[in-house]
N, C-alpha and C positions, 0 to 999 in steps of 0.2 A: 504494499499500500505506500502511496505517496507520503513523504514527510513535508513539513512545512518548509517553504523557501527560504534559503538564507541561512539554514541550519548550520551551526558551527560546534565544533568541540575545542576544548583547550587541554593540553598536556604539556606539563613542565613549563607553563608560562607561555606557550606558543598556541595561537589560535589558528584552526584549520577549518576551510570550508569542506562540507562532506556532501557526498551523492544525495541526490534527492530521492532516491528509491531505497525502500527498506527491503532486505533480502535476508531469507533465512537458510534455504539451502543453496540456491544459486545466486551469484552476484549479479544481481540484475543491473546494478549501477555500472558494472563493467560492460555487460551486453549492450546496453543503451548508448554508452558514452560514446559520442562522435557519430551516431547514426543520423540520417538526415531526418527521419521523422520518429524520434523517440515516444511521442505520445501515442501513435498508432501502434508501435511495438509493445508498448505497455499494455494496451487494451487487450492485444492478443494473449499476452501472458496472464493477465488478470483473468481473462475468460477461460483459461486452461484450455485453450483450443489447440488441437494436435494437428490442424489442417494447414498452418501456415509456417514458412521458414523464418526462425528467430537468428539474427546475426550474434554471433559470440566473438568478441575480439579479445583475446588473452592478453595480460600486462606482460607475460613472459613466455619464452620457448625454452625447453630444456631438451639436450639432445644426448643419448649416449654414443659412443663412437661406432657400433656396428651399423646403426641406422642413421646417426648423425653425419659421418663420413659421405656415405652416398648422397645424402642431402645437400651437403656442401659441393661435392662434385657436379651435382645439377646447378648449383648456383653458380660455379666456375664455368660450366658448360653455357649456362644463359648468358654470361658475360661475353662469350666468344660469339653466340648467335647474335647477340645485340650488335656487337661490333662488325660482324659480316654484313648486317644490314645497314650500316653506316651510323649506328647509335653509339653513344658514349658508354662503355663497358664499367666505368668507375661508379656509375649511378646504380648498378645493381648490388645491392647490399640488404641485410636484414633491416627491416624497419622496426620490428619488435625486438626488444633486448634479449638476446638468446646466449644461452650457457652451452657449452658441450663439454662432458666429463669423459675422459679415455678411461674406461673401466670394463671393457669387454675383450680386451685383447691379450689378457694373461692366461697363459696355459699352465698347467700343472706338471711341468716336466720333472721338476726335482721336488722332493718332498721327504719328510723323515728325518731331517738333519738341521743344525743352525745355519747352513749356507744355502737353504731351499729358497729363502727370499732373494737374496742377492743374485743366486743363479737364475732364478726364473725371472726376474726384472732384466737381467743382461740379455737373456734369450729373447724376451719380448721386444726390446730396442732393437736388437739385431735384425729379428724377423719382420718387423713392421717400420723399417727405417724409411721406405717409401711412403707409407701412409702417414707417419709422423713428420716427414717433410712437408708433405701436401697440407697436413693440418697446420704446420707453423707458417705456411704461406697464407693460409686462410686467416689466421689470428692477426696477420699484419695487413693483409690486402682488404678485408671486409671490416667495415665498421659496425658498432654495436653487437660485436661478437666477443666472447671471452671464452677461451678454451683451458681447461683445467687438466694438466697432463696426468699421464698414468702415475700410480702409486700413491694416490690420494685416497681412493676409496670408491664406494659405488655411488652412482648419481643419486639415487633417492636417497641415502643417508646423508651425503653431503648436502642435498636440497633441504633437508629438514634441519640438519644441525648449522647450517652456515647460510645458504642461499636466500631463502625466503625471509622478507621482513614482515610476513603476516598482513600488515598494513601498509600500502605503499603511499608515496608522497609525490605531487607534482605541482610545480609553479606554473600558474596561468595569470600573466601580467603582473599585478602587484599581489594577488592571492596564492596562498598555498593551499593546495587541495589534497585531501586524503581519500584513499579508496582501497578496497581490499586487494591483496595479491591474487592474482589467477594465473593458471598457465596450463598449457598442453605440453605433452612430451612424447619423444619417439620411443616409449617402452610402455608395455601395458601397466607395469607397476608404479608408474608416475603417480598413481592414486596414494601412495604412502604419504604424500604431502597434505592429504584430507585430514590425518591426525592432528594437525596443529591449527585446523579451521581454515585451510586455504583449498579452493576449489581448483582441481587439476585432474586430468586424466590423460590416458594414453591415445595417441593418434598414431596413424601410419606416416612414413616419411612424407608422403605426398600433401597431406594435411598440414604437416609441420611447415613444409616449405611454404605452403600458402600463408599460414599464420605468420612465418618469419618475415614475408614480404608485404605484411599489413593488411591481408585480405581477412574479412570475418569469416568464421566458420559458420555454416548455415546449418542449424539444428530445428528438429521439430520438438516441442516440448515433451520431456520424458516424463515417465510415471515416477512419482516421489513415494519411496516407501520408508517408513519408519521402523527402525530396528529396536525394539525395546528390551533392554538388558536389566534383569531384575535378579534377586537372590544374591548369594555371595559364593565366589569360587572357593572350592573346597582346598584345604591344605595340600601342598605338595603338586599342584598343578600349575601350568604356565599358559602364557598368552598363546602359544602354539595350539594348545588343546581346545581353547575357545575358537581360534581361527578355523579349526579343521571341523569342529561341530557346526559353525555357521556355514562353512562351505558346503557341507552335506544339506544342510536345513534349507539354505537358501536356493540351491540348485533344484531342490524338490518343490520349493514355493515358486520358483519360475520368476527370476528378476533380472533376465536378460536386458540390457540396455536402461534399466532404472537407475535413479540416484537415491542412495540410501542415506538415511541420517539416523545417527545412534542416539539414542535418549533413554531416559528411566533411571532409576535408583542404582544400577549396576555401573553407570559410567563414571560417577566421580571415583570408584574403586581403582579404576585403570590408570596406570601411569601413561606418560605421553609415548613412552616406548611401546607399551602394551597396545595403545591405540595405533601406532604405527604397524605393528604387525597384523592388526585386523584391517586396517585401511588398505595395506599393501595387497591384501588378498582379494580385493574388490574383483579384479578380472576372473579369479577363480569362483566367486560367488556368481559370476556371470553379469555383474553390475558395471555401470560406467564409472561411478564415483561412490565412495563410503565416508562420509563427513561425520566428524566430531564438531561439536560447537566449541567456541573459545571460552575458556574458564580459568580458574585459579591454577589448575594443572598447566595450562598453556603458557600462563605468565611465569610460572616457576621455571618451566624448561627454557623460556626465552632468556630468562636471567642466567640460568646455568651455562647456557651456549654462547654467552657474550652478547646477547640482544636485549640487556636490561635498560634502565634508565629510560630515555626518551622513546625508544621503540616500543618498550613494553607497556609504558604509560600511555602511549598513542593508541597501542592495540585495545587495551582496555577501555578508554574512553570513548574509541570509536565504536568497538562492538556494543557497549552499553547503549550509545545513543542510537544506533542504527537497528537494534534488534537482533544482533549477532551474539549476544551474550547467552550462556547455556540456559539461564532461567526463562529466556523468551521461548524455549521449545514448549512450555505448557500450552501455549495459544496455536501451536503448530497444526496444521491440517495436512493429513497425508491420504494419498489414494488408498492405501491400506498399511496394515501393521503387522510385522512379523515379531514374535516374542521368543526370547532365549532366557531360560532359567540357568543362571550361571552355577548353581548349586548342583545341577544335573550334568555338568561336564565332566567328561572322563578322559584319562590319558589315552591318547589316540595316535595312530599313524595313518597315512592315506597311500592308497595304490592298489593295483601295481601301475596303472596306465593313467589314471586321471585324479586330479586333487580332490574331488568330492568322493571318491571310493573310501570311505572312513573305515578304519578298522579299529574298535574299541580293545585296548589291550586288557587281558584278564578274561576275554571272551574267545580269544582263539582256540582252535582245537590243541589238545595237549601235544607235546612234542613226543615222537617216538623214533627209535633208531636215529639218532642224530648222528650226521657225519663227523669224522674226525680228520677229514682233508677237504680239498676242493671237491664239491660235488653240487649237484642240483640244490638250489636254495642258499647257496653260500654267498655271503655279502663280499664282494669283491671291491667295491668303492664305498668309502665312509667319509663324508665331507662335511664339515662345518663350514657352510658357506651361503651366500645369498643375501640380499638386503632384508628379506623377511624377518630373519631371526637373529643375524649378527649386529643388527640395530638394537637389538633388545638386551640390555646388560644383564638383565635377570637370568635369561636363557643361557647366555655365555658363561656366567658366573657359575650356574647350576652345572654346565658341562664340565668346567674347571674343577669343581668339587667332587663330581662323581669320579673324574680322573685321579683326583688326590687320594680319595678314599680307595679306589681300586689298586692304586700304587701302593698303599700301605698294606693291602693284602696280597701283594706281589702278582697281580693280574697284569697281562699284557695283551695287545691286540693279537688276533688271530693272525697266523703268519702269510696268509694269502690275502690280507685285506690292505689296500692302499688307502691311507689316512691323509687328510689335508684340513687345514684351517686357513680360510681366506675372509678376513672380515671386511665389513663395508667402510671402516673408518680407522685412521691412525688412533683414534681416541681408545678403541677397543683393546689394541695390543698394550696400550700405555697402562690401563687399568689393570689388565690381567699382569703385567709385569710389576706393577705397584703391589699388587695383593700377592704376588708369587705363584699364582695359579698357572701362569705360562710355562713354569717348570713341570708341572704335573701333566698337563696337556702334552708337552714335548716328550715326556716319558712314554707316553702311549702311541707316538708317532703323529700327532695333531700339531707338528710345528707349523709356524707361520710361513705360508707359501706365497703370500703376496696381497695385495689389497684390490679386489675387484670381483666381478662376477665371473666365477670359474666354472667349477663342475656343474652347477645347475643350469648353465648355459651351454653344456657340451664341450667345455674347455678342460676336461678332466684329465687329458694327457693320456699316455699309455698305462695299462694296467701294472700291477707289479713287476712282471718280467715277460719277455717274450715266450718263456716256456708256459706260463699260465694261460696266456692269450692262445696259444697254439692247443692246449688240452682243452680249453672250453671249445675250441672249433671242432676239435677231432672227436671229442665225446659229446658235442652238441649239448652242452650243459646249459641249464636255465639258471643263469646266475643273476645276482641282486645288486642294485646300487642303493644306498642310503644317503640322502641329503637332507640338510635343513633348508631347502629351497621352497619354492612355490610351484613349479612346474615338473612334471614327470611323465610327459608324454613319451610314447614308445620311441626309441631310437635317438632321443634328444641328449642323454647324457653322456652314453658311451655305446657304441654299435654292438658290443658283447655283453651289456648289462640289459636283457630283455626285459627285467622288471626293475621298477624303481619306486621306492617308498619314501615320502615325506614325512618328516619327524621333527621334534624339537632336538636343539644341540645335545643335552644330556643322554638323550635315547641314541644318538649317533655314536656316542663313546660306548654304550652299552651293547649296541649290534656290533661295533669293530671288535670287542672283547669277545663276544660270542662266536662271530664269524659265520653265523648263519641266520636267515631270516625265520627259520621253521620255529624257533623258541617263541615263547609268550613271556616276555621279561617280567611281567607281573606275578608269573607262577613258576617258571623255570630258571634253574641255576644259569647265570652266565658263563661261569667256568668253575675251576677248583684252584684254592689259595695254595700256597706253598706247602701247606700240610696235608693237603688232600681234601680239605674241606669245601663243600659247595658254597658258591657266594652268590647271593640275591640282590636284585636290583634295590629293594628297600632298605638293605643293609648300607648301601652307597648313596641313597639319594638324600640331599642336605634338608634340614629343616627350612621353613619359610622365615624364621628369625635369623638363621645364619645368612642366608641370601640377602636379607634386609640390611643387615650390619655390615656385610662385606661391600655392597654396593655404596652404602652411605659413606664408609670409610675410604673408599678409592676411586669412586667417580666423582670428580671435582671439578670446579670450573676451569681451574688452570689447565687442564688437560685439553679442553676445546680451545682455549687461546693458543697453546702451543701447536695444536694439529693443524690449525688454519691461519696462523700469522702470515702466510704467503699466498693465500687464496682470497682474491678481492671479491666482495659481495656483488658489485655493479659489473653489468657488461660494458664492453667498448672502452675499456682503460689502456688500451695500447695508445702509446704517444703518436702524435700526428706526424712526427718526422720520421717515425719508423714505417708508418703507413705510406708515407710518401716515397720511402726507400725502396719499394718492391714494386714489381711489374703489375699493370692492371689486369692481365690475363695470365693464367698458369700456363707454364711451359710443360705441355703434355709430352710423355716420353712412350714411342710407340713399343719400346722394349720393356716397359714396365707390366708386371703381371698384377699389380695392386690397383693402379689408378690410372684409368684411360678416359680420354674425351667421351662423354655420354652421347649417344646417338639419338635422342628424343626430338630433335629439331631437323632430322635429315628427311629427304623426300619419302625414303622407304617407310617411315614411321608416321609422318604427318599427312601423307596422301591417303586420304579415306574416301571411299563410295559406300555409303551406308546400305544402299540397296544390294550391291554386289557383294559386300563384305559379309553380310547376313544370309547369304544364300548358300545352299548346298555345302554347308560346313560337316567335316568329318569329326568325328569324336578322337581326340588325343588321349582322354582318359576318362573311364567311368568309375566312380568312386563311392565309397560306403558312407556310413555316418562318422561324425567327429574327426573329419579331415582337418588336421591342424595345420597352421603356418609352417610347423617343423617338418611335415610331409612335404608341402609344396616348396619351401625353401629352407632347407636344413642350415644350421649354423654350427654344427660339430665338426668332427673329423672327416676329411677328404680322403675317400678310399682310392688306392693307386689304379684300380680298374675302372673308376667312374670316369664319365665323360670329363669332368673338370679335372681329375687327375691326369688323364691322358693329355689334356690340354696343356696343364703345367709342365708335364715331362717333356713334351714337345718344344717348350720354351727353357729347356735346361734346367729346371727346378728339382732338386732332388727330393724323394719322397719324405725325407726327415724334415725338409723345409716348406712343405704344403702349407703349414700354419692350419687355419680352418676355413670353412666356407664363410662364415660371417666376416672374417677379415678381408675376404677377397672381393666383398660386394662393391668396391670403388671400381672394379673392372667388369664392365658388362659381359665380356666375353667369358670370363670365368663364372659370373654369376647366372647367366641363362643357361649354362651347362650344369648347374647345380640345381635347377628347376625341376620339381618331381624327382629329386635324387635320394630320397630318404630309403634307406636299406629296409625299412618297414612298410613301405607303401605297396598296397594291394590294388593293382588295376583289374577291374573285373572284364576288360576286354580279353584277358588271358584266362583260358578255363584250367589251367593247371594249378591255380592258387599261389604260383610263385611270388615272392616279395622282393622289391626293388623298383628301380626306374625303367620299366619295361612297359612296351605297348605293341599293339599290332598296327603295322603300316598298311592302310586299306587303300583300293581293294585287293591288294595283294595277299593279305594276311600274313605277312611275314613279322616275326618277333624281332624286335629291335628296341633301342633305347628310345626313351621320349625325345631326347634332344635330337637323335639321328633321324627319327621319324619326321620331327618338325622341320629339319633341314629339306628332307625330300619334299614334303608339302609346299615348302617355301619356293622351290623351284617350279611347282606347279600354280603357284599363286592360289592355294587352296586355304581358304580360312578353316578354323579350328574351334571346336567347342569343348567344354568340360561339362560332365554331367555327373550330379552328385546328390548325396542324402541330406540329413540333418546337420545343422551347425557347421557348414562348410566354412573354413577359415578360421576356426577357433584358435585361441592361444594367443601368442604374443603378437603385438603390433609389428608387422613386417612388411615393408612396402616392396620388398623383392618377390613377396609372395603374389603380387600382382604385376610387377615390372617383368618378371621372368616369364610368365605366361603370354604376356602382351608381345614381347620381343620374339617369342616361339610362333605367335600368329593367332594365339587364341583370341576370339572377339566376343564370345559369349560364354558364360557360366551358369548353367541352369541346375538349382538344388531345391531341396525342400525347405531349407532356411539358411542364413547367413549369421556369421558372427559381425558385429557392427563395424568394427575397424576395419576388417577385410573387405566388406561390401562397399565401404566409402572408397578403399584404396582402388578396388576394381574400376568403379566409376572414373576415378581420378586418372586412370591410365587408359580410358577409352574403352574399356571392356564392359559390355551390357549384363549385369547380373539380373537373371529372372528366376522367379521362385514358382514351383508348382502351387496349384491351389491345394487347399486342405484335403487330405485323404488320397492325393495322387502323387505317385513317385515313380521312379524308373522301374520298379518292380511291378506296380500295379499296371503300367503300360507295356510291360513285356520287353523291355529294351535290352538289347545285347551289345549295344555299341557299334554294330555294323551299319547302322542307319546313317543317312544324311539328314540334315536339319536346316530349317530356314526359319526366319522371323519375319512376319508381316504385321503391319500396324505403326511402324515408326515413321510418321508423317512430320511435316512442318509444324503442326500445333499439339505435338507430343507433350504430355503433361506427366508431372511426378507421379509415380505410383500407378500409372495406367496399366489397363490389361492390354496384352498384344497375344497375338497367335504364333504357337511354335507348330511348324509344319515338319512332320515326321515321314520321311520316305524310307520304306523298309526295304530289305534286300529283293522281296518278291515283287516290289514295284508297287506295293500298296501303299496309300498315302492317308495319313490322319492328321487332323487339325486339333490341337489342344490349347486352351485358354491358360496363359501364365501370366503372372504379375511382374511388372517391370519394377526392380528395386533401385531404379532411380529415384531416391526419396524426395529430392529437393531439386528446385529450379537450377540452383548450381550445379547438381550432378548432371542434369540434362545439358547444361551448357558445357560442362566439361566433356561429356561424351561426344557431343556435336564437333568440338574443337579437335577430337582425336586423343583427349586428355588434359589436364592441368598444365601440363609442361609448355605445350604449344600455346596455350592461351596466355600463359605468364609472358611468353615473348611478345605477343600480341600487345599486352598492356605495358610492358617495359618500353617498347618502342612509342606508346602513346605518352608514357611519363616522360621519356627522353625529349620528345618534341615539345612537350609544356614546358620543359626546363631550357 
């Protein structure tokens, strides 16, 4: 509801003008700021209409390097495209303040000793020299951009601990205005920032590029779901247990695309770090965002992390004045409410392939005939990793205390388990060292391997030894990885770990000791002590009082000051003389296998003929439910026999230097060969059930790789279609899951439903997302993938969400027409599609801006 005009707040003697819009879940002031007709937009929002596009212009954009590097490659390519048309390339810059954190390049090559950190960081610098050289140029050539180098931590933890001001300020003439910080980021788990009362969520690289260049993101009003927390968490349980219980519950409740807001008597019990663990898991819930309101916990955290004084004072004054303070939630109206009783939360893990597959410990089947060596069910990777849990001091300290107590009993990790510890911030290793718990973790093999997103993102490195890898292959063992992460999609963590389970850090230590997933640590012994006496988890688990005391004694404000003394909060702090000293355009190297000039403005990509492109399409892949972006564009290990592996070897790259699929995304030649390259992909065109990047070349019906088939189809000027089931494109926000198919010639994806970010990315690349009507699927239509497909109904007056006709011609010559729904959900989506994608449209707009200047 509107507030009175001329409203001001005063903090520490400074007066601020505030937004005229009161917001609770969404930052309406930011949505409307700068729009041509804010009153009209406000009426749409207040009417809760879902039929209109709402412009959202974030205050910031945050990037992690696996998606951020390709985004900057595109901006560098856009500078070239502008220059080739006679424009000024220097005018192509981020308009919105942008941070990039290098946190996804670290691979766990070394582990288990004191030199692991230095060795892994040295390998990272050597392998990624070309990428880091490009990022260095970007940091100097682009204004409004700040790049935080590797070795500092994970984007989301740095964003929470350092980058956000919660309430931002801007001077307009003689007045100082205050408004909430808002952001989008190129990682699904950008939602971790929701814990501190800041609205932000993950988008694909295409949307991020649009936001960086000052374009509003066009949204439809989401469903707002209240999540009521009540009761008290039992002794001995952690925020991870709450997060996994919520993931299971909210997936069942169906909150895909919703904005969540936590409220109720259980909320004040949660520390800011606990809230971070929950908000971080919003993508696993299926939600777009998962907000906590600003309260005393928020202010305490701001003071702890060096944002006290003026910042925390302004945050409180603004939140109270604008209805963003926690006690305003009593008046909040939600579309619906989901309730979780914290007293019913149990110690849990999740897996083997989805984060909502919760397994309550104590209810597992009893273990029988436990293996004494490497066998089915053996844990081969045990990693304390990921922003979700290494940002939570209570969970990490609990892991250290379990390790300490296990060490006292003489327990060690099982000899076939590779262990690692990769925190999201230097603060974590500092408080562990201060408490002495680092020595106990080291004793069990959880030595510090680096700061960044490692195992949970597929950067787990090799297993313990080549011999173990060979034994797994030869015996076809079903081995397990245990991570404290958030994603466990098949094939993501390591090609040889067929099952992955998510769990809290102390449970990672427990399973590393046991060496097998087959035990239930609530009932079964983890191992035998030096006297042959069984040791149980409950004997090692610390009390809540001990956790609280150690956290209070060792997590102090000076650690945050030390960790971030050289990390600027604001973007664009590179001196102007340095910017003047670099070239306006990047010097692309044809020999580079990491960074190549992007092709999105070439005639081969931009020349589109909708009628022709959407006619007589062949099926490149026909896929089942829950196809993730990891299936479409994997980020982990590159296999030597893969198309990308063959490409790298043809350029003289040794197998040991392949790095990962994710780090190669700045080179479209490598990345398009990685498309649909997951070793766990099952293409239903093949009748033998094989896994991997295989398809049938049609009409010949020859088995070949998807990339090789696409190359043949390209010579025939044959457009392609992908047919899929439910929740196509779920998982991480990954623009290459859309870029790759587009470069392979895919023009349409038809599925039973889409994940939000991926659907938007498809539209942004000029791929038409179509959705079967309720009850219709590839199975009900009897499709086998040998058909050809055409789309009718895309005319000049084409509207968002319109029904169109999918024409199916079967091998027999029989033709069938099926009504499908266009998932070009906004007018902006339609514009992108008509231009061949966002990137060609950005060139048109950049040239207009250049002319205006």
